[in-house]
C-alpha positions as CSV (number, residue, x, y, z in Angstrom):
1,M,-12.4,-10.6,-5.4
2,R,-14.1,-9.1,-8.5
3,F,-16.0,-5.9,-9.2
4,N,-19.7,-6.8,-9.1
5,S,-20.6,-3.3,-10.1
6,F,-19.4,0.3,-10.1
7,D,-21.2,2.7,-7.8
8,P,-22.3,5.6,-10.0
9,D,-22.3,8.0,-7.1
10,M,-18.6,7.2,-6.4
11,L,-17.3,6.4,-9.8
12,L,-14.8,9.0,-11.2
13,K,-16.5,8.8,-14.6
14,D,-19.9,10.4,-15.4
15,D,-20.8,8.2,-18.4
16,L,-19.0,4.9,-18.1
17,Q,-21.5,3.1,-20.2
18,G,-21.1,5.5,-23.1
19,A,-17.4,5.2,-23.0
20,R,-17.6,1.4,-22.9
21,R,-19.8,1.5,-26.0
22,N,-17.2,3.6,-27.8
23,H,-14.5,1.2,-26.9
24,E,-16.5,-1.7,-28.2
25,K,-17.2,0.2,-31.5
26,W,-13.5,0.9,-31.8
27,W,-12.5,-2.8,-31.4
28,A,-15.0,-3.5,-34.2
29,G,-13.4,-0.8,-36.4
30,E,-16.6,1.1,-36.4
31,G,-16.0,4.0,-33.9
32,L,-13.7,6.4,-32.3
33,V,-12.1,6.4,-28.9
34,F,-10.9,9.7,-27.6
35,W,-8.9,9.3,-24.5
36,V,-8.1,12.6,-23.0
37,T,-6.8,13.3,-19.5
38,A,-5.7,16.4,-17.6
39,P,-5.0,17.5,-14.0
40,R,-8.4,17.6,-12.3
41,D,-9.9,20.8,-11.0
42,P,-10.8,20.9,-7.4
43,G,-14.4,19.7,-6.8
44,P,-16.9,18.0,-4.5
45,R,-15.1,14.7,-4.6
46,D,-12.0,16.2,-3.1
47,A,-12.9,14.9,0.4
48,G,-11.3,11.6,-0.7
49,L,-8.2,13.2,-2.4
50,R,-5.0,12.7,-0.4
51,R,-1.6,14.1,-1.1
52,E,0.6,12.1,-3.4
53,P,2.2,9.4,-1.2
54,A,6.0,9.6,-0.8
55,P,7.8,6.7,-2.5
56,P,9.3,4.3,0.1
57,A,13.1,4.2,0.4
58,D,12.9,0.4,0.1
59,L,12.7,-0.3,-3.7
60,E,10.8,-3.5,-3.3
61,E,8.1,-1.7,-1.5
62,R,8.1,1.1,-4.1
63,W,7.4,-1.4,-6.9
64,Y,5.5,-4.2,-5.2
65,G,4.4,-2.9,-1.8
66,P,0.6,-3.3,-1.6
67,E,-0.1,-0.3,0.6
68,Y,2.1,2.2,-1.3
69,R,0.9,1.1,-4.7
70,A,-2.7,1.2,-3.6
71,A,-2.3,4.7,-2.2
72,L,-0.5,5.8,-5.4
73,G,-3.1,4.3,-7.6
74,E,-5.8,6.1,-5.6
75,Y,-4.0,9.4,-5.8
76,T,-3.6,9.1,-9.6
77,A,-7.2,8.2,-10.1
78,L,-8.6,11.0,-8.0
79,S,-6.3,13.8,-9.2
80,T,-6.9,13.1,-12.9
81,Y,-9.7,14.4,-15.1
82,W,-10.8,11.4,-17.1
83,G,-12.3,13.0,-20.2
84,G,-13.8,11.7,-23.4
85,D,-13.7,7.9,-23.4
86,A,-11.0,7.7,-20.7
87,F,-11.7,5.4,-17.7
88,P,-10.3,6.0,-14.3
89,I,-7.5,3.4,-14.0
90,A,-4.9,2.8,-11.4
91,S,-1.7,1.3,-12.8
92,G,-1.4,-2.4,-11.9
93,W,1.9,-3.0,-13.7
94,S,5.5,-2.9,-12.4
95,A,8.1,-4.3,-14.9
96,A,8.0,-3.8,-18.7
97,G,6.9,-7.4,-19.2
98,D,5.9,-8.7,-15.8
99,L,5.5,-12.3,-17.0
100,G,9.3,-12.6,-17.4
101,V,9.7,-11.7,-13.7
102,F,7.0,-14.3,-12.8
103,L,8.8,-17.0,-14.8
104,G,12.2,-16.5,-13.2
105,S,14.1,-13.6,-14.6
106,R,16.5,-12.2,-12.0
107,V,15.0,-8.9,-10.8
108,E,17.0,-5.7,-10.4
109,L,15.0,-2.8,-8.9
110,E,15.9,0.9,-9.5
111,P,14.1,4.0,-8.6
112,Q,12.7,4.6,-12.1
113,T,12.4,1.0,-13.5
114,V,12.5,-2.7,-13.0
115,W,15.2,-4.6,-14.9
116,M,15.1,-8.3,-15.7
117,H,18.3,-10.3,-16.2
118,P,18.5,-13.7,-17.8
119,T,18.8,-16.9,-15.9
120,I,19.0,-19.6,-18.7
121,E,22.7,-20.0,-19.3
122,D,22.6,-23.4,-21.0
123,P,19.5,-23.9,-23.2
124,D,20.3,-27.6,-23.5
125,A,19.8,-27.9,-19.7
126,V,16.2,-26.4,-20.0
127,S,13.8,-28.7,-21.6
128,R,10.6,-26.9,-20.4
129,I,9.5,-23.6,-18.9
130,R,7.0,-23.9,-16.2
131,L,5.2,-21.4,-14.1
132,D,5.9,-21.7,-10.4
133,T,2.8,-20.4,-8.7
134,Q,4.8,-19.8,-5.5
135,N,7.2,-17.5,-7.3
136,R,7.9,-14.6,-4.9
137,W,7.3,-11.8,-7.4
138,L,4.1,-13.4,-8.6
139,K,2.7,-13.6,-5.1
140,R,3.8,-10.1,-4.2
141,H,2.2,-8.7,-7.4
142,H,-1.1,-10.6,-6.7
143,E,-1.2,-9.3,-3.2
144,M,-0.5,-5.8,-4.5
145,A,-3.4,-6.1,-7.0
146,K,-5.8,-7.4,-4.4
147,T,-5.0,-4.5,-2.1
148,M,-5.5,-2.0,-5.0
149,V,-8.9,-3.5,-5.9
150,E,-10.0,-3.3,-2.2
151,R,-8.8,0.3,-2.0
152,S,-10.6,1.3,-5.1
153,E,-14.1,0.4,-3.7
154,G,-15.5,0.5,-7.2
155,R,-14.4,4.1,-7.9
156,Y,-11.9,3.2,-10.6
157,Y,-10.3,0.2,-12.5
158,V,-7.2,-1.5,-11.4
159,G,-5.0,-2.5,-14.4
160,M,-3.6,-6.0,-15.2
161,P,0.1,-6.6,-15.0
162,D,2.0,-5.9,-18.2
163,L,2.5,-9.6,-18.9
164,A,4.1,-9.4,-22.3
165,E,4.7,-12.7,-24.2
166,N,6.5,-14.5,-27.0
167,I,10.1,-13.7,-27.9
168,D,10.3,-10.8,-25.5
169,V,9.6,-13.0,-22.4
170,L,12.0,-15.7,-23.7
171,A,14.7,-12.9,-24.2
172,S,14.3,-11.8,-20.6
173,L,15.0,-15.4,-19.5
174,R,17.7,-16.3,-22.0
175,G,19.2,-12.9,-22.9
176,T,18.6,-11.1,-26.2
177,A,21.8,-11.9,-28.0
178,P,22.0,-15.6,-27.1
179,L,18.4,-16.0,-28.0
180,L,19.0,-14.5,-31.5
181,M,21.7,-17.1,-32.0
182,D,19.3,-19.8,-30.7
183,M,16.8,-18.9,-33.4
184,I,19.5,-19.9,-35.9
185,D,21.2,-22.8,-34.0
186,R,18.3,-24.4,-32.2
187,P,15.1,-23.1,-33.7
188,E,13.0,-26.1,-32.5
189,W,14.1,-25.4,-28.9
190,V,12.9,-21.8,-29.3
191,E,9.6,-22.8,-30.7
192,G,9.0,-25.2,-27.8
193,R,9.7,-22.6,-25.2
194,L,7.5,-20.1,-26.9
195,R,4.5,-22.5,-26.7
196,E,5.3,-23.0,-23.0
197,I,5.3,-19.3,-22.4
198,N,1.9,-19.1,-23.9
199,E,0.6,-21.7,-21.5
200,A,2.1,-19.7,-18.6
201,Y,0.6,-16.5,-20.0
202,Y,-2.9,-18.0,-20.0
203,E,-2.6,-19.1,-16.4
204,V,-1.2,-15.9,-15.1
205,F,-3.7,-13.8,-17.1
206,D,-6.7,-15.7,-15.6
207,L,-5.2,-15.4,-12.1
208,F,-5.3,-11.6,-12.3
209,Y,-8.4,-11.4,-14.5
210,D,-10.4,-13.1,-11.7
211,L,-9.2,-10.4,-9.4
212,V,-9.5,-7.1,-11.5
213,G,-12.2,-8.0,-14.0
214,D,-15.4,-6.1,-14.1
215,Q,-19.1,-7.0,-14.2
216,A,-19.1,-6.7,-18.0
217,G,-16.5,-9.5,-18.2
218,G,-13.8,-7.0,-19.2
219,N,-10.5,-5.7,-17.8
220,A,-8.2,-2.8,-18.1
221,F,-4.7,-3.4,-19.5
222,V,-1.5,-1.4,-20.4
223,F,-2.0,1.4,-22.9
224,Y,-5.3,2.0,-21.2
225,L,-7.2,-0.6,-23.0
226,W,-10.6,-2.0,-22.1
227,G,-12.8,-4.5,-23.7
228,P,-15.9,-6.6,-22.6
229,G,-13.8,-9.8,-22.3
230,R,-10.2,-10.8,-21.9
231,T,-8.4,-7.8,-23.2
232,A,-4.6,-7.3,-23.6
233,K,-1.8,-5.4,-25.4
234,V,0.5,-7.9,-27.1
235,Q,4.0,-7.3,-28.4
236,C,7.3,-8.4,-29.8
237,D,9.8,-5.6,-29.3
238,A,12.6,-8.0,-30.2
239,C,11.3,-8.0,-33.8
240,S,13.3,-4.8,-34.3
241,M,16.3,-7.1,-34.7
242,F,14.9,-9.6,-37.3
243,G,12.8,-9.5,-40.4
244,P,9.6,-11.1,-41.8
245,D,10.9,-14.5,-42.3
246,F,11.8,-15.0,-38.6
247,F,8.7,-13.1,-37.6
248,R,6.5,-15.5,-39.5
249,R,8.3,-18.6,-38.1
250,F,8.8,-17.6,-34.5
251,V,6.2,-14.9,-33.7
252,V,3.2,-15.5,-35.7
253,P,2.2,-19.0,-34.6
254,T,2.1,-18.4,-30.9
255,L,0.9,-14.8,-31.3
256,T,-2.0,-16.0,-33.4
257,E,-2.9,-18.6,-30.8
258,Q,-2.7,-16.0,-28.1
259,C,-5.0,-13.6,-30.0
260,E,-7.5,-16.4,-30.5
261,W,-7.5,-17.1,-26.8
262,L,-8.0,-13.4,-25.9
263,D,-11.3,-11.7,-26.7
264,F,-9.6,-8.4,-27.6
265,S,-5.9,-7.8,-28.5
266,M,-3.9,-4.9,-29.6
267,F,-0.2,-5.2,-30.9
268,H,2.3,-2.6,-29.5
269,L,4.4,-1.6,-32.5
270,D,7.5,-0.2,-31.0
271,G,9.4,2.1,-33.3
272,E,10.6,2.3,-36.9
273,S,12.9,-0.6,-36.6
274,C,9.9,-2.9,-36.2
275,L,8.1,-1.6,-39.3
276,P,9.5,-4.3,-41.7
277,N,7.3,-6.8,-39.8
278,L,4.1,-4.8,-40.3
279,E,2.9,-6.9,-43.2
280,P,3.0,-10.3,-41.5
281,L,1.5,-8.6,-38.4
282,L,-1.4,-7.4,-40.5
283,E,-2.0,-11.0,-41.7
284,I,-2.8,-12.2,-38.2
285,E,-6.6,-12.4,-38.5
286,P,-7.6,-12.6,-34.8
287,L,-5.6,-9.5,-34.0
288,H,-7.9,-6.6,-33.6
289,A,-5.8,-3.5,-33.4
290,I,-2.2,-2.1,-33.7
291,E,-0.7,0.7,-31.6
292,W,2.2,2.8,-32.9
293,T,5.0,4.1,-30.7
294,P,7.5,6.4,-32.5
295,S,11.1,5.8,-31.6
296,K,11.6,9.3,-30.5
297,L,8.4,9.7,-28.5
298,S,10.3,10.4,-25.3
299,V,12.4,13.2,-26.8
300,G,9.7,15.2,-28.5
301,E,8.0,13.3,-31.3
302,S,4.3,12.4,-31.0
303,G,1.9,10.0,-32.4
304,G,-0.1,12.8,-34.0
305,M,2.6,14.0,-36.4
306,P,1.5,14.1,-40.1
307,K,4.3,11.7,-41.1
308,W,2.4,8.9,-39.4
309,Y,-0.8,9.4,-41.2
310,D,0.0,7.0,-44.0
311,L,1.0,4.3,-41.5
312,Y,-2.4,4.7,-39.7
313,R,-4.2,4.6,-43.0
314,R,-2.4,1.4,-44.0
315,I,-3.4,-0.3,-40.8
316,L,-7.0,0.8,-41.0
317,A,-7.2,-0.2,-44.7
318,A,-6.0,-3.7,-43.6
319,G,-9.1,-4.0,-41.3
320,K,-7.3,-3.4,-38.0
321,S,-8.2,-0.6,-35.6
322,V,-5.3,1.8,-34.6
323,Q,-4.2,3.5,-31.5
324,A,-2.2,6.8,-31.7
325,I,-0.5,7.7,-28.5
326,G,1.1,10.9,-27.2
327,V,-1.0,13.1,-29.5
328,R,-0.7,16.7,-28.7
329,P,-4.0,18.8,-28.2
330,D,-3.3,20.8,-31.4
331,E,-2.8,17.5,-33.4
332,V,-6.1,15.9,-32.5
333,I,-8.4,17.5,-35.1
334,P,-5.8,17.3,-38.0
335,L,-5.4,13.6,-37.3
336,L,-9.1,13.0,-37.4
337,D,-9.4,15.1,-40.7
338,A,-6.6,13.0,-42.2
339,C,-7.5,9.5,-41.1
340,G,-11.2,9.7,-40.2
341,S,-12.8,8.5,-37.0
342,K,-13.7,4.9,-37.6
343,G,-11.2,2.6,-35.9
344,L,-9.1,5.4,-34.5
345,Y,-8.1,5.5,-30.8
346,I,-6.4,8.9,-29.9
347,M,-4.6,9.3,-26.6
348,C,-4.0,12.9,-25.5
349,R,-2.9,14.7,-22.3
350,A,-4.3,18.2,-22.0
351,E,-2.8,20.9,-19.9
352,S,-6.0,21.7,-18.1
353,E,-9.5,20.3,-17.5
354,A,-10.9,23.2,-19.4
355,Q,-8.7,22.5,-22.5
356,A,-9.7,18.8,-22.2
357,R,-13.4,19.6,-22.2
358,E,-13.1,22.0,-25.1
359,L,-11.3,19.2,-27.1
360,E,-14.1,16.7,-26.1
361,E,-16.7,19.0,-27.7
362,R,-14.7,19.4,-30.9
363,V,-14.1,15.7,-31.2
364,D,-17.7,14.8,-30.6
365,R,-18.5,16.3,-34.0
366,Y,-16.6,13.5,-35.6
367,R,-18.5,10.6,-34.0
C-alpha cells in the first residue's frame, strides 16, 4: 500500500507543497529548512485526538506491536504543532540501526531501547551475509509499518525504519572490538561483508519504500528527512574509533555506492570523536548533506551553539547542505546570522505553538 495522495482537508499541515519545495531547495544547497514543532493548541481537529496510549507490558508489543505503534504514531502526529517546514510524521523506526536486527543480530528489548548483540563468532565460518526475508523481526516491522500507514489515512507520513549500514551494521553482527581487529587481520573479509550489507540495504529499503512512499516518489526517514525520491540518513558511528585511512578504505567505497543508489542522502556525524573523518566524508561527491550531533547533546549542549558555526561553514563551503539539530529557540536567529540560510536545515522544539509561530515569522525574513 502506498499513499496516492494526501487529503488537504485531513492533512495536519496547511502548506505541504510549500514545505516540500523548501526541502528540495535545501537538498540542492539553495534554500533553508526550518523544522519547528511544539505541543499543539486545542483546535477543530481534536475530534480525532485520543489520549496517549499506555505502553504494553510486553516489550515486543511495545517496540513492534502494530496496533500500539500505530496508535502512538497517531497520537504524536495529532498532538504536535508542525510548524515551518515540518511534516507530520509518525516514527516508523525501532532499533538504532534496524537493518542489523533484520540481518540476524540477537535482539534484547528494554523499556527505553532495543539492543543488538553479535551472532558472528567465527568470521571464517561466514563467507556471505544474506537477507532472510522470513526474518521474524523484518516481518513484524513490515506488519507494523503497514498498520501505521493504514491508520494514518493520508493525514501524516509514516517514517522508514532506521536501517543504518556499512561498518555499524557489521559491528552489530560481529561485535565492535572483534570487527576492529578484523579490519587489520582480515580486511578483505570485511570489505566483502560490507558489499553484501549494501545489497541487503537496497532490498529492505525498497520493501518499505513501496509501503510508505508518497505520490511525489519521496519518503520520510530518521532525522525528519524528506526528499522527492529515495531519501535516507546514512552513517558510520564506528568511525569514532578509527581515522581517515581506514575510513577511506572501509567506509568510502560502499557509502559512495549507497549514496549513488539513493536520490537524497544525509550523513549523521555523531560527535567530536568522528570529526577527524570529516575531510574524506566531504570528498564523497554523491552525498548531499551532513548532520551534526554534539556528543553532549543529551546533557545540555545544542546544535545551535556558536562553537559549531565554523563546522557548519566548513560543510557548506564544501558544497554540502547541513542539518543542525536540537537548536534552542533563542539560538535560531543568531545561527542564521552567522551561517546564512542557503543549505541550512534547523531543527527546533518550541515551548508553545505561539512561540513556534513567532519564530516562523522571524525566520521567513531570511528566505
